[in-house]
C-alpha positions as CSV (number, residue, x, y, z in Angstrom):
1,M,116.8,124.3,100.3
2,E,117.1,127.4,97.9
3,K,117.9,124.8,95.0
4,Y,114.2,123.8,95.6
5,E,112.6,127.0,96.0
6,E,110.9,126.8,92.5
7,Q,109.6,123.1,92.5
8,L,108.2,124.2,96.1
9,Q,106.5,127.1,94.6
10,L,105.1,125.2,92.0
11,A,103.9,122.3,94.3
12,C,102.1,124.9,96.8
13,E,100.2,126.3,93.8
14,K,98.9,122.8,92.8
15,F,98.2,121.7,96.1
16,K,96.3,125.1,96.7
17,K,94.2,124.1,93.4
18,V,93.6,120.6,94.8
19,L,92.3,122.3,98.5
20,E,90.1,124.9,96.4
21,G,88.3,122.1,94.6
22,Q,87.8,119.9,97.7
23,L,86.5,122.8,99.5
24,K,83.8,123.6,97.0
25,R,82.7,120.0,96.9
26,V,82.5,120.3,100.8
27,E,79.9,123.1,100.0
28,M,78.0,121.5,97.3
29,M,77.4,118.5,100.1
30,K,76.1,121.0,102.6
31,A,73.6,122.0,99.9
32,Q,72.5,118.4,99.2
33,G,68.7,117.4,99.4
34,D,67.1,114.1,100.1
35,F,67.5,111.2,98.0
36,V,65.2,110.3,95.0
37,D,61.9,108.7,95.6
38,Y,61.5,106.2,92.7
39,A,58.0,105.4,93.3
40,A,57.1,109.4,92.7
41,L,58.9,109.0,89.3
42,P,56.6,108.5,86.3
43,C,59.3,106.1,84.5
44,I,62.7,105.4,85.6
45,R,65.5,105.6,83.0
46,I,68.3,103.1,83.3
47,G,71.2,104.2,81.3
48,V,73.1,100.5,80.2
49,C,76.8,101.2,79.7
50,G,78.7,98.3,78.4
51,G,82.2,99.7,78.9
52,D,85.3,97.8,77.3
53,G,87.0,94.4,77.4
54,I,84.6,91.8,78.6
55,G,82.3,94.5,79.8
56,P,79.9,94.4,76.8
57,T,79.3,91.0,76.9
58,I,78.9,90.4,80.5
59,T,76.3,93.6,80.8
60,A,74.3,92.1,77.6
61,Q,73.6,89.3,79.5
62,A,72.6,91.4,82.7
63,R,70.5,93.5,80.4
64,R,68.8,90.6,79.2
65,V,67.6,89.4,82.4
66,L,66.5,92.9,83.8
67,E,64.5,93.4,81.0
68,Y,62.9,90.0,81.4
69,I,62.2,90.6,85.2
70,L,60.8,94.3,84.3
71,A,59.1,93.1,81.3
72,D,55.5,94.5,82.4
73,L,56.9,97.8,83.6
74,K,59.1,98.2,80.2
75,A,55.6,97.6,78.8
76,A,53.8,100.1,80.4
77,G,56.2,102.8,80.3
78,K,57.4,102.9,83.8
79,V,60.8,101.8,82.9
80,E,62.9,102.8,79.9
81,F,66.4,101.1,79.1
82,V,68.9,103.7,77.6
83,N,72.0,102.4,75.8
84,I,75.0,104.7,76.5
85,D,78.0,104.1,74.4
86,G,81.5,106.1,74.6
87,L,83.2,104.3,77.9
88,T,85.4,102.3,75.9
89,I,89.5,103.1,76.2
90,E,89.3,104.0,72.9
91,N,86.9,106.8,72.9
92,R,88.1,108.2,76.3
93,I,91.8,108.5,75.1
94,A,90.5,110.1,71.8
95,H,89.0,112.8,74.0
96,M,91.7,112.7,76.5
97,Q,88.7,112.4,79.5
98,A,87.9,109.8,81.8
99,I,84.3,110.3,80.5
100,P,83.7,112.1,77.6
101,D,81.2,115.4,78.2
102,D,78.6,113.7,75.8
103,V,78.7,110.7,77.7
104,L,78.7,112.4,81.0
105,A,75.5,114.4,79.8
106,E,73.7,110.6,78.7
107,L,74.9,109.4,82.1
108,K,73.1,112.3,83.8
109,S,69.9,112.3,82.1
110,C,69.5,108.6,83.7
111,H,68.2,108.1,87.2
112,I,70.0,104.4,87.4
113,I,73.0,103.3,85.7
114,L,73.8,99.6,85.1
115,K,77.6,99.7,84.0
116,G,80.3,97.2,82.7
117,P,83.8,97.2,83.7
118,T,86.1,99.7,82.1
119,T,90.0,99.6,81.5
120,T,92.1,102.3,83.4
121,P,95.5,103.0,81.9
122,Q,98.7,102.6,84.5
123,K,102.1,103.9,84.2
124,G,104.0,101.8,81.8
125,D,101.3,100.4,79.7
126,G,101.9,103.0,76.8
127,M,98.5,104.8,77.5
128,P,97.9,108.6,78.6
129,N,97.3,109.2,82.0
130,I,93.9,109.4,82.1
131,E,91.7,109.1,85.4
132,S,89.5,105.9,86.4
133,A,86.2,106.2,84.8
134,N,84.7,104.4,88.0
135,V,86.3,107.0,90.0
136,A,85.2,110.2,87.6
137,M,81.8,108.9,87.6
138,R,81.8,108.5,91.5
139,K,82.7,112.0,91.6
140,A,80.4,113.6,88.5
141,L,77.4,111.9,90.1
142,D,78.5,112.1,93.7
143,L,78.2,108.2,94.3
144,F,79.5,108.5,97.8
145,A,78.5,105.3,98.7
146,N,79.6,101.6,97.3
147,I,78.0,98.9,98.6
148,R,79.3,95.2,98.3
149,P,77.5,91.8,99.8
150,V,79.2,89.2,100.3
151,K,77.0,85.7,101.2
152,V,78.3,82.1,101.8
153,P,75.6,80.5,103.9
154,E,77.4,77.1,104.6
155,Q,80.3,79.1,106.2
156,G,78.3,81.4,108.1
157,I,79.5,84.6,106.0
158,N,76.8,87.4,105.6
159,W,78.8,90.2,105.3
160,T,78.0,94.0,103.5
161,I,80.5,96.0,103.0
162,F,80.1,100.2,102.9
163,R,83.0,101.8,101.3
164,E,83.1,105.4,101.1
165,N,83.4,106.1,97.5
166,T,84.6,109.6,97.1
167,E,87.2,110.1,99.3
168,G,90.1,108.8,100.7
169,G,93.3,108.1,98.5
170,Y,91.0,107.8,95.4
171,A,89.7,111.4,95.5
172,V,92.5,113.1,93.6
173,G,94.3,110.3,92.3
174,S,95.1,111.6,89.0
175,Q,96.2,115.3,90.7
176,G,99.4,113.7,92.7
177,F,102.5,115.4,91.4
178,N,106.3,115.2,91.2
179,V,107.9,117.8,93.6
180,T,111.3,116.8,92.0
181,E,112.6,113.9,90.0
182,D,113.2,112.4,93.3
183,L,110.1,113.2,95.6
184,A,106.4,112.5,94.3
185,V,103.4,113.1,96.3
186,D,99.6,111.8,96.4
187,F,96.8,112.9,98.4
188,T,94.2,111.5,100.8
189,I,91.2,113.4,101.3
190,T,88.7,113.2,104.3
191,T,85.7,115.5,105.5
192,K,83.2,115.5,108.1
193,Q,80.4,115.7,105.6
194,G,81.5,112.7,103.4
195,S,82.2,110.4,106.5
196,D,79.0,111.7,108.3
197,R,76.9,110.3,105.1
198,I,78.3,107.1,104.5
199,A,78.3,106.2,108.1
200,R,74.8,107.1,108.7
201,L,73.6,104.9,105.4
202,A,75.7,101.9,107.1
203,Y,74.0,102.3,110.7
204,D,70.7,102.7,108.9
205,Y,71.0,99.1,106.7
206,A,72.4,97.6,110.0
207,R,69.0,99.0,111.9
208,K,66.8,98.0,109.0
209,N,68.1,94.4,108.6
210,N,68.1,94.0,112.4
211,L,71.8,93.3,112.0
212,G,73.7,94.3,115.3
213,R,77.3,94.9,114.7
214,V,78.9,97.3,112.7
215,S,83.1,97.2,112.2
216,L,84.9,100.3,111.4
217,V,88.2,99.5,109.6
218,T,91.1,102.3,109.2
219,K,94.6,102.6,110.0
220,A,93.9,105.7,112.5
221,N,96.8,104.5,114.4
222,V,99.4,105.6,112.1
223,I,97.4,107.5,109.5
224,K,96.1,109.8,112.2
225,T,94.7,112.8,110.9
226,T,92.4,111.5,107.9
227,D,91.6,108.2,109.3
228,G,91.4,109.4,112.7
229,N,88.9,111.8,111.7
230,F,86.9,109.3,109.8
231,L,86.8,107.2,113.0
232,E,85.7,110.0,115.0
233,D,83.0,111.0,112.9
234,C,81.7,107.8,112.4
235,H,81.7,106.9,116.1
236,K,79.5,110.1,116.6
237,V,77.1,108.5,113.9
238,A,77.2,105.3,116.0
239,A,76.1,107.1,118.9
240,L,72.5,107.7,117.4
241,Y,72.2,103.9,117.0
242,P,72.7,102.4,120.5
243,E,71.3,99.1,120.0
244,I,73.8,98.2,117.5
245,T,77.4,97.1,118.7
246,T,80.2,99.2,117.1
247,D,83.8,98.0,116.9
248,E,87.0,99.0,115.6
249,W,89.9,96.9,113.4
250,Y,92.7,97.9,111.7
251,A,92.7,97.2,107.8
252,D,96.0,94.9,107.8
253,I,94.7,92.8,110.6
254,M,91.0,92.9,109.3
255,T,92.4,91.0,106.1
256,A,93.7,88.5,108.5
257,K,90.6,88.2,110.4
258,L,88.4,87.7,107.4
259,V,90.2,84.2,107.2
260,D,89.8,83.2,110.5
261,E,87.0,81.1,110.4
262,K,86.0,81.5,113.8
263,R,85.8,85.0,113.8
264,R,84.5,85.9,110.4
265,K,81.4,85.1,111.4
266,D,80.8,87.8,113.7
267,F,80.9,90.3,111.0
268,K,77.9,91.9,109.7
269,V,78.6,95.1,108.4
270,L,82.0,96.4,107.6
271,L,82.5,100.5,107.1
272,L,85.5,102.0,105.5
273,P,87.1,104.6,103.9
274,N,87.8,104.3,99.9
275,L,91.4,102.8,99.4
276,Y,90.7,100.0,102.3
277,G,87.1,99.2,101.1
278,D,88.2,98.5,97.8
279,I,91.0,95.9,98.8
280,I,89.0,94.2,101.7
281,S,85.7,93.9,99.3
282,D,88.0,92.2,96.6
283,E,89.5,89.8,99.1
284,A,86.0,88.9,100.8
285,A,84.5,88.2,97.1
286,E,87.1,85.3,97.0
287,F,85.1,83.3,99.7
288,Q,82.0,83.5,97.4
289,G,83.6,82.4,94.3
290,G,85.9,85.4,93.4
291,V,85.3,88.9,92.1
292,G,83.4,87.6,89.2
293,T,80.5,86.7,91.5
294,A,80.5,89.6,93.4
295,G,78.5,92.9,92.2
296,C,78.2,96.1,94.0
297,A,76.0,99.5,94.1
298,N,77.2,102.9,94.0
299,I,74.7,105.0,95.7
300,G,73.9,108.9,95.8
301,K,71.0,110.9,96.6
302,K,70.4,111.7,93.1
303,Y,72.0,109.0,90.9
304,A,72.5,105.2,91.3
305,M,75.1,103.1,89.6
306,F,75.8,99.3,89.6
307,E,78.4,97.0,88.3
308,A,80.9,94.5,88.5
309,I,83.7,95.0,91.0
310,H,86.2,93.2,88.7
311,G,88.1,94.7,85.8
312,S,87.6,94.8,82.2
313,A,90.0,91.5,81.7
314,P,91.6,92.7,78.2
315,R,93.5,89.6,78.2
316,M,90.4,87.6,77.9
317,V,89.6,89.5,74.9
318,R,92.7,89.2,73.2
319,E,92.8,85.4,74.2
320,G,89.3,85.1,72.0
321,R,87.8,84.1,75.1
322,A,85.7,87.0,76.1
323,Q,82.2,84.3,75.1
324,Y,83.1,82.6,78.4
325,A,83.3,85.7,81.0
326,D,81.0,85.1,84.0
327,P,78.1,87.3,84.3
328,C,77.3,86.5,87.5
329,S,78.7,90.1,89.1
330,M,76.5,91.9,86.5
331,L,73.6,89.7,87.7
332,R,74.1,90.4,91.4
333,A,74.6,94.3,90.8
334,C,71.4,93.6,89.1
335,V,69.8,92.5,92.1
336,M,70.9,95.3,94.3
337,L,69.3,97.5,91.4
338,L,66.0,96.4,91.8
339,S,66.0,96.6,95.4
340,H,67.5,100.2,95.0
341,I,64.2,101.1,93.0
342,G,61.9,99.5,95.8
343,L,61.3,96.3,93.7
344,Q,62.5,93.9,96.4
345,D,60.4,91.2,95.7
346,R,62.0,90.9,92.1
347,A,65.4,91.6,93.7
348,D,64.7,88.5,95.9
349,K,63.6,86.4,93.1
350,L,66.6,87.3,91.0
351,E,68.9,86.3,94.1
352,R,67.1,83.1,94.4
353,A,67.7,82.2,90.7
354,L,71.2,82.9,91.3
355,D,71.8,81.1,94.1
356,I,70.2,77.9,92.7
357,C,72.3,78.4,89.6
358,S,76.0,79.2,91.3
359,F,75.6,77.3,94.1
360,E,72.8,74.5,94.5
361,E,72.3,72.9,90.9
362,K,75.2,74.4,89.2
363,K,74.2,72.7,85.7
364,Y,76.1,75.0,83.9
365,V,79.6,76.2,85.5
366,I,81.6,79.2,84.1
367,T,85.3,78.7,84.0
368,G,86.4,81.4,81.6
369,R,87.4,79.0,79.1
370,D,85.8,76.5,76.5
371,N,85.7,73.9,79.0
372,G,82.8,75.7,81.0
373,A,79.8,77.3,79.9
374,T,79.7,80.7,77.8
375,C,78.0,83.4,79.0
376,D,75.0,83.6,76.8
377,E,74.4,79.9,78.3
378,F,74.7,81.2,81.7
379,G,72.2,83.8,81.1
380,D,69.7,81.1,79.6
381,Y,70.2,79.1,82.6
382,V,69.2,82.1,85.0
383,M,66.2,82.9,82.9
384,N,64.7,79.3,82.9
385,T,65.5,79.1,86.5
386,L,63.2,82.2,87.3
387,Q,60.4,81.1,84.7
388,N,60.1,78.2,87.3
389,L,60.2,80.2,90.6
């Protein structure tokens, strides 16, 4: 091992820096206050980030519909929309930052963020190794809960997925390192504070919505320390909700059981660490019509961000098809946005309009190509449907 002594020393130093950063984060979590009371704010600032790829196209439709629903509050000065540019891959590469400092300052000036998809460089694509803007935003704004609803009434599917958003395999995804040319290391992070707060949010949701089951999804049989601690901490929270049934599933078998027509109807709330939550929520979205139909909320105590769960689809832009992109994911995110700021009646109305447009009437169908409706046409369809409700 002597020939590796220098590499081991460098690896230990880097690992120490990773741990120091995470310990600081633990102390920050311990010092956090309560959630924002949106009803007490004189004006709710909604920052709108188009992102890149098809992001600006679908985000523009989401904003148009949202401004229509909130027209009275906007006119009264109780809601303000703020344009936030700079989350394009070109600008992030120019600054060599996942989120440039000036853009982050703009984000932090808002209470709510409506965000389009952003491109994340990967090895071999010729772009610099810049961290995912999503991951960076979740960490910078401490958006610890990713909430993804999936609903297919005719199949008995009504799932809400609570994915821990700031830890797990994504927490320090850009801080792994090559110890030698033969050995590479990445990290998985779990804290008691992080597990506790996502579990409390999930169980509170189950209680408030009269859902009787929370399913914990891990690989604690193999990843015994981090997944094991997550599972243990979730069970401690579960004990505070005796009326709710808690069951456990391994991530791999859960992917199979979601396909099981008999068993999948039993699931209500799924609670998962970061990586499994990302994978399983994408699988779950396919039952609803694909990731293009599903939105998500990213909730923290001070900030909240709402977005599509799919990527920026640069290929659609290269092929000249961006105008045919499906805005439903962003529109579903707007439903969650309205609910989060306490406007449940408006959230219910938008959700009903989307159900009519996507599942019932289907006068305009998005295909992603010129044999289907454009993004603008579908946005008009939703707004016309809203007028008739």
